[in-house]
N, C-alpha and C positions, 0 to 999 in steps of 0.2 A: 434239802433235791435244790440240783441247777444244773449244768453244762459246762464244760471243759472246750476251748475250742483252740486251735493251733493250724497255723499256715505256714506247708513248704516254701524254702528258703527256692529264690527265683535262679533261673538259670543260665541268665544275662541278663543286658537291655534288650528292650521290645522297642526293633524297627518300627515305624509309622507306618499306616496303614495295612500292617501285618497284625495277626493274631495269637495270642499266649495266653495258654492258661497254669492257673498252681489249683492244687488242692486244697480244702479245709476239712478238717476231719472236728470231727464232734464226740463227744465223750458223754453220754447223762449218767448224771449223778445222781438220779433221783428212785424211785421206789416204782412209778408208774411211766408208763408210757408217754414220751411226752411230744410234743412238735413243736421243732423251731423253726420261728421266720428268719430270714436273713435279708440285709439290706447294706448298701456302702454309701461310706461318709467320706466325707474330704474335697480336695479342690479338681480329684482327676474322676469322680463321682458321675460324670459323665460321659465315659467312654469306658466304664470300669460292669461288666452285671458277674450276677450270683445265680447258677445255674445245677438245680431249680431251687428258686424262690422260698421250700417249705421243705422239711424235711421230717420225718417220722424217728425216733427213736427208741429202743428198749430198753429200759432199766439193766445202766452195765452193761451196755453197747456201745460201739461204736460203727457212727456212720458217715461217710464225707459228700461234699460238695464242690463243685467247679468256681471257681474263680475268674473270671476271660477277662481278658486284657487285649481291646483294638482304639490302640494313638491312634487319632486321624493324621492323614498326612497332610497338615497345614502350619502354617506362620505360629497360629494361636495358640500353639502348643506344644512349650518349648523343648527344648530336650535337658536332659540333667534328672535327678531325683523330683518325684512328684510322691507325697506322706498319702494316702487313707486310712482306711479303716474297717472292717467288715461287724457291724451289727447281727449278733446272734441274741434271737428274743426267746422264752420260754411261755409258749401258752398256758402252762400249770403252773408257771411257777413265777411270777415275772420279777421275784428281787433275785432271781436266779439268773437274768440273764446278764449278756458281756459283751464284750467290745474286743475285737484282734485289731490292733494297730499294724502297719506294716509300711513301706516304701515300694516304688517299683520305678526301675531308672527307664528314662528314653533316650533312644538311642538318637546321635544327630544324621540330620539329611540337608543335601544343599542340592538346592536351583534358582539359578539367578534368570535376567531378561534383559534386554541392554537395547533403547530404540533410540535415532539421534532426533532432537525435535526443534525445527524441523528436519525431514530428507534431504531437503535442497535447498542451498542459497547461493546468494547472488552476488558477487564483489568485481574488483579489479585489480586489487594486490592482494587483500583480506577478507574473510567471511569468518561468520561468524554462527554458531549454534550450541545446542547443548546436549548432551546424554543422560539418557535416563537411565539409570539403573535400580533396578529390585532385586530385591529379595525377599523369595517364596521358601524358604526352609524355616524351619524351624532353631536357627542359631547365627549369630551374627559369622559375618564373612567378609575376609579381608581379598579385595580386588586389583589387579594393577591395568593399567590402561593405556592402549597403544593401537596406535593408526595405520595406513596405507593405501599406496594407491599404484595401478601398474604400471604408471612412468617414471615415479620420484620425482613427481610436479608438487607435490603438495608437500609442508609441514604442521605437524600438527602440537597444540600443544594444548595442554590440559591442566585443570587448574581447580583441584589434585590432580597429580598424576597416578597416586596411591590413597584410596580409601576403606573402608570399614562400615558394612551397610549392615545395621541391624535387623532381626526378622521382622517382614510383613512392613516394610517398610521401603520405601522410594527415594533415591538420593538424583541428585542433577546435577551435573557438572559442565561448565561451562565450556565450549571448547573452541579457542582458533585457529584458522585454519587459512597457512601464508602460500598465497601462489607464489614459483619459484619464476619460472618461466611468464614473460608480459610481453604485450603485445600492442602495437600504438592504434591502428585499426583494424577491419574485419565484423565480420560476423561472431557470436558469443560462443563459447566453446564448454561443452561437456564433460567434466572431469570424475568421473565414477568413485569413492573410495569410500573405502574399508575401516569400520573400527572390533578392537575385538575386548575382550570385559574377560582376565583371569585371574583364576582363582589359586587360592594358597593350594587347595586339594588338585590340585590339576585339571576343572574343570575352567572351560571356554564357550564365549558367549562372545556370535558377531549382530554388528548388525552394518547394511548398509546406506548407501546415499550419495548425493552426487552437487559439484559444487558444479556452477556455471559460471568460466570467467567472461566479464566482460572486456573490451577493449579500453586502452588507458587514455582516448579520446573521445566523447560521447559523439552518436551520430549528428546530435543536432548542433556539436559546434560544427563539423564540414558542411552541414548545408549555411549556418551563420556566415560565415565564410566566403563561401560560393557567392552567396548573394551581397556581403561587404564587396569584396574585388570588382564584381558585376554594376554594381551603382558608381564604383570609382570610375570605372572606364567611361562609364554613365557621363559621368560628371564634367570629365577633362577631354569629352572628344562631342560630344551633342549638345550640351548645352550653354559652352560658349556662341556653337554658330545658330543657336535660336536668338540668343539673348543679343547677336549684333548685328541681326539680317537687317539688311537693308530695307527699309518702306517700297511696295512695289505702284502703292498710288501715286501718280505724277503731284497733284496735290498737296499731297505730305511731303514727297521730298521737297516742292519750288519752296514749303513753309520752311520745311529745315535750313534751306541752303538763306531764304530773307536772315532768320534768326541769328545764324554764325556771322554774318555780313555787316549786321547791325550790328554784332557787339562788338565786333575790329574793325569800324571805318578809315580807307586810311587821309593822312590831310591833308589840306589843300596847300600849293606852293606857299601862302604868304603867313604861313602857320595857324591860319584858321582852324577853328573845327570842323572836321567833317560834314557833319548832321546841322542845318540850321534851323532851328525852329521854329514854325508856321510858316515854309517857306512851302508854297503852290509850286505842286509838279509842271513841268515843262512839256511844252504841246506833243505830243509822241507818244507822254505815257496815259494808259488807259485806267480811269479813276479805278484802285482796288488791286493793279495789277502787280502780283508777285514778283518779290525781286528792286523795289524801284529805292533808288534810293538818289537825292538833290543835296551836289555842292557849291560852292561857290568858289570864284576867281579872287583876284588880287583885284578886281574893278568891279568886285559884285556883282556878276554878273554869273545867272546860275544855269546849272548844267545839267542834265539826266537822262538816268542811264537807268537799263532795266535788262534784268537776270531771265534766262528760257526757263521755265520751270517742266524743265527735264532731268534728271540725275544725273550727274556730271559732265555735262554741256557748260560751254563757257558762257560767258555774259554778253550780251549782243546790244552795242546801242544805237539810238537810233534820233536823227533831229530833223526840224520838219521849222522850215521860216524864222525869224527872230528866235532865239530865246526869251521865257519870261522871265522879270525882273520880281523881286518884291512887294508885295502889295497889291498886283493886278487882282482882276478878281478870280474865284474859284469856275466859272463859266468858260474865260479866254483858254484856260489851261487843259477843258474836255473836249478838244479835237482831235480829227482821226488821225489814229499814229502813223509815220512813214518811216519806215526800215522795215529791219525784219524782228527788230526786239519789238515793239508793241505785239506782231502776231505770233509773237512765243508767248508772250505774256499772256493775249488770248484767248490763246488756247488752253495755257493753262487755267486761267481763270475761269474758265466752262465746265474744266473735267470737274463729272458729275460723283456727290460723296459715294465711302462704301457703303454700300446694303448695310442695313441692322441686320445684327443675329437672332432668331428668333426664341424667343423665353419658352425655357424648360415646359416640358407636358409634365401638365402636374399628375399626382399621384394614381393608382387605378384603386377606385370606391371596391368594395365588397370583402378585401383582403381584410382577415380575422387577424386579432392578436396574436405573439408570437410565442410559444410554450415556454415556461419557466421553468427554472431547476429553484429547488432549495435543498438544501443538506437537511436530513432526516439521521436520526435514531435508535434502537428504540432495545428492549433486554427482554429476553424471556430466558426465566426462571423456574427448573423445577424444585415441585418439594411435593417428594413421593415416599411411601417408605416399600424397603426391597422386596422383591417378589420374585417370580420363576423366569428364568432364559427365556427370551424371544416376546416377552408382555410389555409391549412399550406402552407410557404414559405419553399423551400429547400437548403441546404446549403452542397455541397460536396464534396469528397476528393476523386479520385479512388485512390487503390495501382498500382502502376506498375507491366510493365511485369517482371517476373522471382522473384517477392519479395514475400514473406508471413510477412502479418504485424498482431503483439501481441501488443492488448491495455490493460494495466496494471491498469491503473488510469485514472481519466475523472473527472475534475475541471467544476462544472458548474456556470454561474456567471448570476446574474441578478441586475445589480449597479442600474439603472435606476427604477426600481421595475414596470415593463410592468407588464398587468396581459395577463393573456393566460394560457395558456402552451407549452411546449418542448418537443420533442422525439429526442432520438438515434437512428440510422436505421442501419442494415445491406443491405442495396438498400431498397426492401421493407419492412422487415422483425424488427417489433419493437424490441430492445433490452431495451430503457428503458422510462421511462416518468415521468415528473414533472411541477405540478402547477404553475405558474410564480407568482400565489396572493403572496406565503408564501414562495418562493425563493429569497433569496439575495446572499446565497456563500453555493456550498456545492462540497466534493471532493467525490467522487464514488470511492470505489476500488472495478473494476471487470478486470476478466479476457476474453475477445473478441479476436478472430481471424477474418482477413480478406487474401481469398486468390485473386492472381493477375486480376485484373480489376473488382473486390468487390470495391462497394461504399462506405466509411464513411458519413451515410446524417446525420446534423442535421436538423429536421423540425421543424419550429417554427406555432405557431397560437397566434398571439398579436391581442388583444381584445382589450383594453386601453393601453395610455401610457399617463402620465404626464410630457413627454419632448422632445414633436415632434415623432419622430422615434424608433422603439423598438430595443433595440439593446442587446438582450441577449448573452452570448457566450461561447463554450467549449473546452476549454482545455485538450488534449488527449496526454498522452504519455508511450511508451513502447519500444517493440524493432521490429526488420526491420531482417528478415530472407531473403538471399540473396540465393537461390539455384540452 
């Protein structure tokens, strides 16, 4: 007793995403009606089925079953021959069971995608970005990279310009963009660009981006130059007049004049020094009068002179009676002055001093301390099993009371190549969206403010993972203001 199984030859390769059928012929060599149970073995058993799964065959008769091939259109099922086997188990005679081995050819298919990461870059002479090339086909693909812009103002350099991408993988290619036309000053200019990925089979994928070209001279440099020029003009025109201004007070002017005359006195006719130590001022000079000087002639006679306390005026000499000689009491010299010189000195001596400046007002009380900013950084890492599309897992960071969080930079990571999508939210409001299919690492410059009690949310929808759990990660950096 037993069974003889034979599988017809294939018509050709099976296209992924389609269905192909081959007939399996069963011959009962036994003497009783037997039931044969059919199942598939091998690496392709996941997408090969047999219908029906059990067949009743009369002795010496033949029956057929269908072996159905439905390879999926995905990179996990590579192109080329795939081995399998159909096992036929006899329910009446287990020893008479058999296994029919064969192969099936899976046809190749090509599906590529590309994206600039980031899409928008900035620069003055050059700019740098990366091109992500994805191969969703079931075989390796060879591609050529090229770039263009409408005005031919941009030159592209890819490293490398030709590459081979394995099925189910992503290649990141550095792109250097050189700006041909440059300008010194002015607002930034936006240049749209396009990058093409051309396959050897004739397929072509395109992606777009933009280059923001900045002026060679930054704005802050022009402002600094204007301030420097204004400071130079101020230093050469205003400051010398302020520093060398003549005093407005008559008393201060008289004191400066007396100091200058005392520093350089005129010599006497006999060569004796002009200033006589301990000499008493003559009659006609008020005590303490500004600008008084005493000199002696060759006979020892003392002469007195007084300068008027008016800036720029000459000296007026006054004599009254006999001149005083050395050694006379001080009281005899303090007589009423004669002549105009004494009157001028008296007016200068009686000039009131300038009024004192008021003290600065004390700071107002009741003003609270100023808000303080501190650097802050934190990570949100997902750890979730693959699930259906549209189902998000949430990971939160809540801003404590009395603080305000300002996020300046977000670093996104997908090291395991998970599939799906992620979002950055403020509570329930979406701020940023990225697809995980093309995301490996991206540094996003964005400014978002979160008040006390609001949550920074990482929302992850993982649909497939090659290494178990999905572990996308978002790193945040910015400042915290304590209110």
